[in-house]
N, C-alpha and C positions, 0 to 999 in steps of 0.2 A: 847244738846236736839238731838232726833234720830228722830222724827215724829211727825206732829199734822195730825188727821183727825176731819172733822166736820160732825157733822149728822142733819138735817134739816126734821121738819116736820110741816105740819101746820095743827093747832088745834083751831079751832071756829075761824076761821077768823084772826090766830094771829101764829106767828112764834115762835116754840120753838126749839132751837137750844144748841146741845149738841158739846163739845171741847173736843179734849183728846188728850193729849199732853205725848206723848212715851218720858220718861227722861231716863237716862242711867240706871238711879236706878229707879224705881216707876214710876205710873203716875198720871196724873193731869187731873181732869175732871172737865168742869163746863157745868150747866144746865142753861139756860135763855131763857126768853120766857115770850109769854103772850101781856097784855097790859103794864107791870109796867116790865122792868127787874129789877132787886135788887138782895143784898145780904140778904138769910131770913136764910141762916144755912151755915153753913161749915163743916166736919167732916174729921175726918185722920184715917186711917186704918195706923196701927205702924208695924215696920217691922218684929211684932207679931202676926198680924193679931187685935190686940187690940184697937177700935175705941177708940178714944177722938173727942168728938162733942160741937157744938157752934149752938144752936138755939135763933134767935136773937126772942125777946118779941113779944105774936101777929104774927109770922111767922108760918107756917106749911110744910115747906120746910124739917125739920130735917129729918122726918119718911123715905123722900125719898133719904137724902145724907146718912144716914145709912145704907139704903138699899144695895143703890149702894156700896158703901166702902165695906161693909162684903162681897157680891157677886164677885165683881172684883177681890179683895184678894185673896178670895177662887182662881181664873184663873191663876190669874198672882203670889202670894208669893212673893209679892213685896208691899214696901208702895202703899197707893193709897190714894188723898186726892178728894176730891168731895165738891164743892160749887154751892150753887142753890139759886135761886131765878125766881121762876113762880108766876105772879097774874094776873089773871082774876076779873072785878070788877063786884061785885054780881053775882059770878057764881052759878048756883046750883047743887044741892045736885047729881044729874046727869050727866051736866056735868065734872063737876069736876070727877065723875068715869072714863068721856072720857078721861080727862087730864091723868089721874094716869094711865089708862090702855095704853094710847098711851106712858110716861115714861117704863113703863115695857117693851113694846114692844122694845123702842131704845135701853133699858138695854142689852137686848139680842143682838140687832143688834152690839153693842158695845164689847159686851164677844167674839163674833165672829174674833172680827179683833185685839182682845186687847193681 
């Protein structure tokens, strides 16, 4: 393993943490936070940039994982795995938009360092 970086943001009084593991060939990304960390989805962009996705029933992290894997593969042209689990109890649509916006900002921050 070459390098590990962590990014932290406080959203709705809870931490969201993104960890980036720079491997010799590829990157492993984890996105966890909110009120209950868990695994909701996992996506791998392979050597050709083709996405292989798994989303657990009842979880909404798949779209986030796919976006991160696609965008980070476009920057690195190396395999990328993204695993995510961010949960807030009874989150409103407005607050969900805030969480998604922060995740987009964090992705842009990661893209600058990857």
